[in-house]
C-alpha positions in Angstrom: 72.8 81.3 85.8 76.4 81.7 85.4 76.4 85.2 86.8 74.4 84.2 89.8 77.0 81.2 90.4 80.0 83.6 90.4 77.9 86.1 92.9 77.4 83.5 95.4 80.9 81.7 95.2 82.0 85.6 95.9 79.9 86.2 98.7 81.0 82.6 100.2 84.5 83.5 99.8 84.4 86.9 101.1 82.6 85.8 104.2 84.7 82.9 105.1 87.9 84.9 104.9 85.7 87.9 106.8 84.9 85.8 109.7 88.6 84.8 110.1 89.8 88.4 110.3 87.0 89.2 112.6 87.6 85.9 114.6 91.5 87.3 115.0 90.0 90.5 116.2 87.5 89.3 118.5 89.8 86.7 120.1 92.5 89.5 120.5 95.3 87.1 119.3 97.1 86.4 116.0 99.6 83.5 117.4 100.4 81.4 114.7 99.2 83.7 111.9 101.8 84.7 109.5 102.2 88.3 108.4 103.1 87.1 105.1 99.9 85.3 104.3 98.4 88.6 104.4 101.3 90.4 102.3 100.8 87.7 99.8 97.2 88.0 99.8 97.1 91.6 99.5 99.8 91.2 96.4 97.5 88.6 94.8 94.2 90.4 95.1 95.7 93.8 94.1 96.9 92.0 91.0 93.6 90.1 90.4 91.5 93.3 90.9 93.5 95.0 88.3 93.2 92.0 85.9 89.5 91.6 86.6 89.0 95.6 85.7 91.1 95.0 82.6 89.0 92.1 81.2 86.0 93.9 82.8 84.9 90.9 84.9 82.8 92.7 87.6 82.1 89.3 89.7 85.7 89.1 90.2 86.7 92.6 90.6 84.4 93.1 93.5 85.5 89.8 95.0 89.1 90.5 94.5 88.6 94.3 95.9 86.9 93.1 99.0 89.8 90.2 99.6 91.9 93.0 99.5 90.2 95.1 102.2 90.3 92.0 104.1 94.1 91.0 103.6 94.9 94.8 104.7 92.6 94.3 107.6 93.9 91.1 108.4 97.6 92.6 108.3 96.8 95.4 110.4 95.3 93.0 113.3 98.2 91.1 113.0 100.9 94.1 113.1 98.7 95.5 116.0 99.0 92.0 118.1 102.7 91.9 117.6 103.6 95.5 118.5 101.3 95.0 121.7 103.0 91.9 122.4 106.5 93.5 122.3 105.7 96.5 124.4 104.4 94.1 127.1 107.3 92.0 127.1 109.6 95.1 127.1 
């Protein structure tokens, strides 16, 4: 039962954050989203992934690895939108 709670919570967290990143991409806008949010998330997720691996907690290894991927994708989308806006504004 303990593992099930961990895995269900992991799925909910990853889907929630993934949906937000997808929404940024779908709406073609990152207005109001700080790149530092994703920089912090990437740094924390990388640290938590390493820690989780060292203590052999596989729920958190998977969760934090997926959160790391979400953070990288979110940051790339923000940077893409900012670069495109700069090009449009000359």
